ZAKE-16660 format. One record per residue (C-alpha): z, x, y; residue in one letter. Coordinates in steps of 0.5 Angstrom, whole numbers. Layout:
N
PT,Z,X,Y,a
...
END
This chain:
722
PT,181,230,172,m
PT,180,229,180,n
PT,180,222,182,r
PT,176,218,187,d
PT,181,217,193,p
PT,177,211,195,n
PT,177,208,188,r
PT,178,200,188,g
PT,181,196,182,i
PT,174,196,179,f
PT,168,200,179,q
PT,161,199,180,i
PT,158,198,173,g
PT,165,196,170,d
PT,164,190,165,i
PT,170,185,165,l
PT,172,182,158,n
PT,166,184,155,n
PT,162,179,160,t
PT,162,180,168,y
PT,159,187,170,k
PT,161,189,177,i
PT,155,190,181,d
PT,158,190,189,q
PT,164,190,193,v
PT,164,184,197,l
PT,171,186,201,g
PT,178,190,200,r
PT,185,188,202,g
PT,192,190,201,g
PT,193,185,195,t
PT,186,183,193,s
PT,179,185,192,e
PT,173,181,192,v
PT,167,183,188,y
PT,160,181,186,r
PT,159,181,178,a
PT,153,178,173,k
PT,155,175,167,s
PT,152,179,161,e
PT,152,173,157,i
PT,148,168,162,s
PT,146,172,167,g
PT,150,168,172,r
PT,152,171,179,v
PT,159,170,181,v
PT,164,172,185,a
PT,171,175,183,l
PT,177,175,187,k
PT,182,181,183,a
PT,189,182,185,l
PT,192,189,185,r
PT,196,191,179,l
PT,202,191,182,e
PT,201,184,185,y
PT,198,182,178,s
PT,205,182,175,r
PT,208,178,181,n
PT,209,171,180,e
PT,208,169,187,d
PT,201,171,187,f
PT,200,169,180,l
PT,202,162,183,a
PT,197,162,189,l
PT,191,164,184,m
PT,193,159,180,t
PT,193,154,186,r
PT,186,156,187,e
PT,184,155,180,e
PT,186,148,180,e
PT,180,147,185,m
PT,175,147,179,r
PT,177,140,179,e
PT,173,139,185,i
PT,165,138,184,r
PT,162,138,191,h
PT,156,143,193,d
PT,160,144,200,a
PT,166,147,196,v
PT,166,153,193,v
PT,166,152,185,r
PT,172,155,182,y
PT,172,157,174,y
PT,178,160,172,d
PT,183,166,172,n
PT,182,172,167,q
PT,186,178,165,r
PT,184,184,163,t
PT,187,189,157,n
PT,190,193,163,a
PT,194,187,166,g
PT,189,186,172,l
PT,188,178,174,v
PT,182,176,177,y
PT,179,169,179,l
PT,172,167,177,v
PT,168,163,182,m
PT,161,162,185,d
PT,158,167,189,y
PT,155,164,196,v
PT,150,168,199,e
PT,150,168,207,g
PT,154,169,213,p
PT,160,166,215,g
PT,161,162,221,l
PT,166,168,224,d
PT,159,172,224,q
PT,156,167,228,k
PT,161,167,233,i
PT,161,175,234,k
PT,153,174,234,d
PT,154,169,240,g
PT,155,162,237,g
PT,151,157,235,m
PT,147,151,238,s
PT,151,144,238,a
PT,145,141,234,a
PT,146,146,228,d
PT,154,145,229,l
PT,153,137,228,l
PT,150,139,221,v
PT,155,144,219,v
PT,161,139,221,a
PT,157,133,217,r
PT,157,138,211,r
PT,164,141,211,v
PT,167,134,212,t
PT,163,132,206,e
PT,167,137,202,g
PT,174,136,205,l
PT,173,129,203,i
PT,172,131,196,a
PT,178,136,197,a
PT,182,131,200,h
PT,181,126,194,a
PT,184,131,190,k
PT,190,131,194,n
PT,188,138,196,i
PT,189,141,203,v
PT,186,147,205,h
PT,191,149,210,r
PT,187,155,213,d
PT,180,153,215,l
PT,177,158,220,s
PT,171,161,221,p
PT,171,166,216,d
PT,172,161,211,n
PT,166,157,212,i
PT,159,160,209,i
PT,152,158,211,l
PT,149,159,204,r
PT,142,163,206,h
PT,144,162,213,g
PT,143,154,213,k
PT,147,150,217,p
PT,146,144,212,s
PT,148,149,206,d
PT,155,150,209,a
PT,160,152,204,v
PT,168,152,204,i
PT,171,158,201,i
PT,178,161,200,d
PT,183,155,198,f
PT,188,160,197,g
PT,193,162,202,i
PT,195,169,200,a
PT,192,173,205,k
PT,191,181,205,d
PT,194,185,210,t
PT,188,187,214,n
PT,188,187,221,p
PT,186,180,224,g
PT,188,177,217,a
PT,194,173,221,e
PT,196,168,216,t
PT,203,167,214,i
PT,205,165,207,v
PT,211,162,206,g
PT,215,155,207,n
PT,214,155,215,e
PT,207,156,216,f
PT,200,158,213,a
PT,194,158,217,g
PT,190,162,223,k
PT,194,159,228,y
PT,188,159,233,a
PT,185,154,229,y
PT,192,151,226,a
PT,194,144,228,a
PT,200,144,232,p
PT,204,141,227,e
PT,203,146,222,q
PT,207,151,227,l
PT,213,146,224,n
PT,211,147,217,g
PT,208,140,217,q
PT,201,140,214,t
PT,197,134,211,d
PT,189,133,211,e
PT,189,131,219,r
PT,191,139,219,a
PT,184,140,216,d
PT,181,136,221,i
PT,184,139,227,y
PT,182,146,224,a
PT,175,144,223,l
PT,174,141,230,g
PT,177,148,233,a
PT,173,152,229,l
PT,167,148,231,l
PT,169,149,238,l
PT,169,157,237,a
PT,163,157,234,a
PT,159,153,240,f
PT,163,158,245,n
PT,162,164,241,g
PT,170,166,242,k
PT,176,163,239,p
PT,180,158,243,p
PT,185,161,248,n
PT,192,159,246,i
PT,196,164,250,g
PT,199,171,250,a
PT,206,170,247,n
PT,210,165,243,p
PT,212,161,249,m
PT,205,160,251,e
PT,202,158,244,v
PT,207,153,244,i
PT,206,150,250,q
PT,198,150,249,r
PT,198,147,242,k
PT,201,141,246,a
PT,195,141,250,l
PT,188,138,248,p
PT,183,144,247,l
PT,178,146,253,d
PT,171,143,251,t
PT,168,143,258,s
PT,161,145,257,g
PT,160,142,250,v
PT,155,137,250,p
PT,155,130,247,e
PT,156,128,242,p
PT,159,134,239,l
PT,164,134,245,k
PT,167,127,243,s
PT,167,129,236,l
PT,171,135,237,i
PT,176,132,242,d
PT,178,126,237,k
PT,179,131,231,m
PT,183,136,235,t
PT,188,131,239,h
PT,195,135,239,p
PT,198,128,237,d
PT,196,128,230,r
PT,197,120,230,e
PT,192,120,235,a
PT,187,124,232,r
PT,182,122,227,l
PT,186,120,221,q
PT,181,122,215,t
PT,175,126,213,a
PT,172,119,212,r
PT,173,117,219,a
PT,170,124,222,v
PT,164,123,218,l
PT,163,116,221,a
PT,164,119,228,e
PT,159,124,226,i
PT,154,118,224,d
PT,156,113,230,q
PT,159,117,236,p
PT,164,112,240,t
PT,165,117,246,g
PT,171,121,248,s
PT,178,118,249,d
PT,181,124,251,v
PT,184,125,258,d
PT,179,130,261,e
PT,184,132,267,a
PT,183,139,269,e
PT,187,144,265,i
PT,188,151,266,d
PT,187,155,260,f
PT,188,162,262,g
PT,184,168,259,d
PT,182,169,252,e
PT,187,172,248,t
PT,187,174,241,e
PT,191,171,235,e
PT,198,172,234,r
PT,203,169,229,t
PT,208,164,231,v
PT,213,160,228,i
PT,216,154,232,a
PT,221,148,232,p
PT,218,141,232,r
PT,216,138,239,p
PT,222,135,242,t
PT,222,128,244,t
PT,228,125,249,v
PT,231,118,249,k
PT,236,115,254,p
PT,243,115,252,a
PT,245,108,249,a
PT,249,104,254,k
PT,250,110,259,a
PT,251,108,266,e
PT,248,112,272,p
PT,252,117,276,a
PT,253,117,283,l
PT,249,123,284,t
PT,243,125,278,p
PT,245,132,276,a
PT,238,136,274,a
PT,239,142,269,p
PT,240,149,272,k
PT,234,154,272,k
PT,235,161,273,t
PT,230,167,273,g
PT,229,174,272,g
PT,223,179,272,n
PT,219,175,267,g
PT,215,169,268,a
PT,218,163,268,k
PT,216,158,262,y
PT,217,150,262,g
PT,220,146,256,i
PT,215,144,251,l
PT,209,140,254,a
PT,211,134,250,a
PT,218,134,252,l
PT,216,135,259,a
PT,211,129,259,a
PT,216,125,255,s
PT,222,126,261,v
PT,217,125,266,a
PT,213,119,263,g
PT,220,115,262,a
PT,223,116,268,g
PT,229,120,265,v
PT,234,123,269,f
PT,241,126,267,f
PT,247,122,268,f
PT,254,125,271,g
PT,261,124,269,y
PT,263,117,268,l
PT,270,118,267,t
PT,275,124,266,p
PT,276,122,259,v
PT,269,120,256,s
PT,266,126,260,g
PT,258,127,262,p
PT,253,123,258,v
PT,246,126,257,y
PT,240,123,254,p
PT,239,124,247,v
PT,234,129,244,a
PT,231,128,237,d
PT,230,133,234,p
PT,235,137,238,y
PT,231,144,238,t
PT,232,150,242,l
PT,228,157,242,v
PT,230,163,245,a
PT,226,170,244,a
PT,225,177,247,r
PT,218,179,244,p
PT,216,187,243,a
PT,212,187,250,d
PT,215,182,254,g
PT,222,179,257,s
PT,227,174,254,a
PT,225,167,255,q
PT,229,161,253,i
PT,228,153,253,f
PT,230,147,249,g
PT,236,143,249,n
PT,244,144,250,v
PT,250,140,250,p
PT,254,142,256,s
PT,253,146,263,e
PT,258,151,260,a
PT,253,153,254,a
PT,247,152,259,r
PT,250,157,264,d
PT,252,162,259,d
PT,245,162,255,m
PT,241,163,262,l
PT,246,168,264,a
PT,245,172,258,l
PT,237,171,258,v
PT,238,173,266,d
PT,241,180,264,e
PT,235,182,260,l
PT,230,180,266,g
PT,228,174,263,g
PT,228,166,265,s
PT,229,160,262,g
PT,229,152,262,d
PT,234,148,259,l
PT,235,141,258,t
PT,242,138,258,l
PT,242,133,252,s
PT,246,130,246,t
PT,244,130,239,g
PT,246,130,232,d
PT,249,137,232,i
PT,256,140,231,t
PT,261,140,236,p
PT,261,147,237,t
PT,254,148,237,w
PT,253,150,244,g
PT,259,156,244,e
PT,256,158,237,d
PT,249,159,239,i
PT,251,163,245,v
PT,255,167,241,q
PT,249,168,236,i
PT,244,170,242,i
PT,249,175,245,g
PT,249,178,238,q
PT,242,179,237,v
PT,240,180,245,s
PT,242,188,244,v
PT,235,188,239,l
PT,229,190,242,p
PT,225,184,239,e
PT,229,178,237,w
PT,228,170,236,s
PT,233,165,235,v
PT,230,158,233,l
PT,235,152,232,a
PT,233,145,230,d
PT,239,141,230,g
PT,244,145,226,n
PT,239,149,222,v
PT,238,156,225,v
PT,233,161,224,k
PT,235,168,227,i
PT,230,174,226,t
PT,230,181,230,g
PT,227,188,229,i
PT,232,194,230,t
PT,230,202,229,d
PT,238,203,227,d
PT,239,202,219,a
PT,247,201,221,a
PT,245,195,226,e
PT,241,192,221,q
PT,246,192,216,s
PT,251,189,221,r
PT,247,184,224,l
PT,245,181,217,n
PT,252,181,214,a
PT,254,177,221,a
PT,249,172,220,f
PT,249,171,212,s
PT,251,164,210,a
PT,258,166,209,a
PT,259,168,216,n
PT,255,163,220,m
PT,259,159,225,p
PT,262,153,222,a
PT,257,147,221,g
PT,251,151,222,l
PT,246,153,216,t
PT,240,158,216,g
PT,237,165,215,t
PT,237,171,218,a
PT,232,177,218,e
PT,233,183,221,i
PT,228,188,219,t
PT,228,195,220,l
PT,222,198,224,n
PT,222,205,224,l
PT,218,209,229,p
PT,211,212,227,i
PT,212,216,221,l
PT,207,222,221,p
PT,204,224,215,a
PT,206,231,215,s
PT,213,228,214,d
PT,211,226,207,l
PT,207,232,205,t
PT,214,236,203,p
PT,216,231,199,v
PT,209,231,195,l
PT,209,238,195,q
PT,216,238,192,s
PT,214,233,186,q
PT,207,236,185,a
PT,207,238,177,d
PT,200,236,175,c
PT,196,238,181,g
PT,196,236,188,a
PT,199,229,190,l
PT,195,226,196,q
PT,196,221,201,l
PT,190,216,202,v
PT,187,213,208,d
PT,192,216,213,t
PT,192,213,220,p
PT,190,218,225,p
PT,197,217,229,l
PT,201,216,223,g
PT,204,210,219,y
PT,206,204,223,p
PT,212,200,222,a
PT,210,195,216,g
PT,204,200,214,g
PT,202,202,207,q
PT,203,209,204,v
PT,198,210,199,l
PT,199,216,194,v
PT,194,218,189,l
PT,194,223,184,g
PT,197,225,177,q
PT,204,227,175,v
PT,207,230,168,a
PT,212,225,166,s
PT,215,218,168,a
PT,221,222,171,e
PT,217,225,176,t
PT,214,219,178,l
PT,221,216,179,s
PT,223,221,183,s
PT,217,222,187,l
PT,218,214,188,t
PT,225,214,190,g
PT,224,220,195,a
PT,218,217,198,l
PT,222,210,199,t
PT,228,214,203,d
PT,223,217,208,k
PT,218,211,209,i
PT,223,205,211,g
PT,220,198,211,d
PT,213,201,210,r
PT,210,199,203,d
PT,209,204,198,l
PT,203,204,193,v
PT,203,209,188,m
PT,196,210,185,n
PT,199,216,181,v
PT,198,217,173,e
PT,203,219,168,v
PT,200,225,164,l
PT,203,230,160,n
PT,204,238,161,p
PT,198,239,157,t
PT,194,235,160,l
PT,196,237,167,c
PT,195,244,165,l
PT,188,242,163,m
PT,187,239,169,s
PT,188,245,173,t
PT,183,249,169,v
PT,177,244,167,l
PT,171,245,170,p
PT,170,242,177,a
PT,163,238,175,a
PT,161,231,176,p
PT,160,226,170,s
PT,154,227,166,g
PT,154,219,163,g
PT,156,222,156,i
PT,160,216,153,a
PT,166,217,149,i
PT,167,211,144,k
PT,173,210,139,f
PT,173,206,133,l
PT,178,205,127,n
PT,177,209,121,g
PT,180,204,116,a
PT,174,199,117,d
PT,169,202,122,n
PT,171,197,128,s
PT,171,199,135,m
PT,177,200,139,n
PT,175,200,146,p
PT,182,201,149,k
PT,183,207,145,g
PT,190,205,142,q
PT,192,207,136,y
PT,199,207,132,l
PT,202,212,127,v
PT,198,212,120,g
PT,192,210,124,d
PT,185,214,123,n
PT,182,215,130,p
PT,174,216,129,v
PT,171,219,135,i
PT,163,218,137,d
PT,160,222,143,v
PT,154,218,146,v
PT,148,223,149,i
PT,144,219,154,p
PT,137,219,154,a
PT,136,224,159,d
PT,140,229,156,t
PT,136,233,152,t
PT,138,241,153,d
PT,144,245,153,g
PT,150,245,149,f
PT,156,240,148,l
PT,163,242,147,f
PT,168,237,145,v
PT,176,238,145,s
PT,182,233,144,a
PT,188,236,148,l
PT,194,232,145,d
PT,201,231,148,v
PT,204,237,143,s
PT,201,242,147,g
PT,195,243,142,n
PT,188,243,143,v
PT,183,241,137,f
PT,176,243,138,h
PT,172,237,135,l
PT,165,241,137,l
PT,163,246,135,p
PT,168,248,130,n
PT,168,252,123,i
PT,165,245,120,l
PT,160,244,125,i
PT,158,250,128,t
PT,151,248,132,d
PT,153,245,138,n
PT,146,245,142,s
PT,143,238,144,v
PT,137,239,141,a
PT,140,240,134,s
PT,145,234,135,l
PT,139,230,137,r
PT,135,232,130,a
PT,128,230,133,g
PT,131,223,136,q
PT,129,220,143,a
PT,133,216,147,g
PT,141,215,146,e
PT,144,219,140,v
PT,151,218,137,t
PT,154,224,135,v
PT,160,223,131,r
PT,166,228,132,v
PT,172,225,128,a
PT,171,221,122,y
PT,174,216,117,p
PT,178,219,112,l
PT,174,217,106,a
PT,168,221,109,d
PT,172,227,110,a
PT,175,227,103,a
PT,170,233,101,d
PT,172,237,106,g
PT,166,238,110,t
PT,168,233,116,k
PT,173,233,121,l
PT,178,227,120,a
PT,186,226,122,f
PT,191,221,122,t
PT,196,219,127,v
PT,203,222,126,d
PT,210,221,130,d
PT,210,228,132,t
PT,205,227,137,t
PT,205,220,140,l
PT,203,219,147,g
PT,196,221,151,k
PT,191,225,148,t
PT,185,227,153,q
PT,178,228,149,v
PT,173,232,154,v
PT,166,233,153,v
PT,163,239,157,i
PT,155,240,158,h
PT,153,247,159,a
PT,147,250,160,d
PT,149,255,155,d
PT,155,258,150,q
PT,160,258,155,i
PT,165,262,150,f
PT,165,269,147,d
PT,165,266,140,g
PT,167,260,136,l
PT,174,257,138,r
PT,179,256,133,p
PT,179,249,130,t
PT,186,248,133,t
PT,189,253,139,e
PT,195,252,144,s
PT,193,249,151,a
PT,195,256,154,d
PT,190,260,150,s
PT,185,255,151,f
PT,186,255,159,a
PT,185,262,159,a
PT,179,261,155,a
PT,176,256,160,l
PT,178,261,166,q
PT,174,266,163,n
PT,168,262,161,a
PT,161,264,163,v
PT,155,260,164,g
PT,153,254,168,t
PT,157,247,167,v
PT,153,241,168,q
PT,158,236,167,s
PT,164,234,164,l
PT,166,227,162,d
PT,173,225,159,s
PT,177,219,156,s
PT,184,218,154,i
PT,186,216,147,l
PT,194,213,146,t
PT,198,214,140,t
PT,205,210,139,a
PT,210,207,134,q
PT,208,201,131,p
END
């Protein structure tokens, strides 16, 4: 009963729904796995994307799989062909699609990049695929180098894959699934950071990945959220890229989507008839290359002069204060708008009317302290008092900021409310406050469960300051959890052999990590208790229980059965009423199970021992027994070559004369029965075992068994009420 700790959703050789035979594992992630398979009917080679069982029952993930299935309406050689979702008898959901053989552009980037000539070929091919997808109102949203495969290594046979946004949790899969943003943001369009996505986002992403494939490295977008926001407002650095590829990328990746090539057809036209670059080539300091990080940002802000405002005697510039951290300006788009329009800030008009500032639309503010950096704040504020209070808070944390006095469509107490919110979250080691008008998003991480509860309650919808709406997500981030802290829990709950931790990180489990447990337990009560005890220990980490519920008899047997490999001896279940196959091995009260053992062609000597271990604690010896005493392979073959099927439990009608063994299901032994086949060199027991004996006596006999066991194969038969 020992199980391979590396076992996946499916195994090599598995045949799904009597059609697809698994022959290769292509990739494994936290939520899904991808396999290559071959249709047993048509011989067609396909790729299967399978959800793990816990996600196969999750409506959100099923919706994402259904979204991918809708891609089958697209018929183009540059778009992977999707077929349909299927569900196995065990409840596992998988998506069938074409198998595309060849390297991805991500591999080409790792290998140092590609030539401009080859990339223009790739650009044409992928653009044609996007034209087909966009015609069906389908936007990829996550176009990146790993989603472009060069079939057989040919640029002219590039294929777009993975139109589903559900990404696994492997390191490097930095994609957010939600309402705000989806996409690996080194390749995501600036507007995607604000949740705005249309076909122009795919155009930007294609241009960005072409640049990465030429340079042999991803675009540099900054090391922290503030830099990301700033750099996304700037053109990509295409210096060194030869024409016409340079101009094409420039036009595809303009930060302003209104100035970008607007459609995939326009991109194709530019490839066919290049018109040159119209992007400002002013030198830009792009800094050092930095790996991708995830960010959610407010929309870029534009500032308009206040209507009918009279100039003050002395312009009042926004106050800046700095700390130990580096200073960051406001959004580049905001700065450009202010400078270009010659906007300045107005002083006091009269004691009655108060100061009048330029109008900001939308009205945004970002304040954040990342885990590995100092606090920063920038955006719009409605008053000097609010500005000074916010900057003072950030300054106390050793950070810096740049705030613009402006008016907008906000609640009268907006400034005081945001100061209050920042003051409350500033105690956290990592936090962010994103305000877009009167909508506020608050996030933070703490290692104190009481503090997490307090802050989430303080920022609930019921307790949000009047006039503001939004969400708060204060998560519990426990320190590294050593695997040794979980070992006592596993040992205390183990009642059916040892429970194991699989893929244990060398230093322990980080926050947000995954704890995978493998093994068997004797009851559903034990599984529930084990799950609860582990959940209390691991905090916000994911718990994956690959634990099988057996019963006391099977658990006892798992400790005494020989530790032998599989011999390829198949166990088949049939229905006694009509001799039909029962591949699931599931029977109801009153049914007559029939059991066949299939001896492989290369098993020609030795002896077979077949027993059924049921939930009641009884063991039924199907071979040998008083009715069939000769269990030698040679006798069972009776001179036949190749595979030989031996029946060890018969239909009732065949056993009516008392010369054969047959049984029916009654309501006293419902549950799992394990049928085991032991293949040994010689007789391993001292004499013939009784047809029925207790699990304890059989366990004692196994412990005293002699001879060499060559293999052990088993299968589960399940009985239940109608």
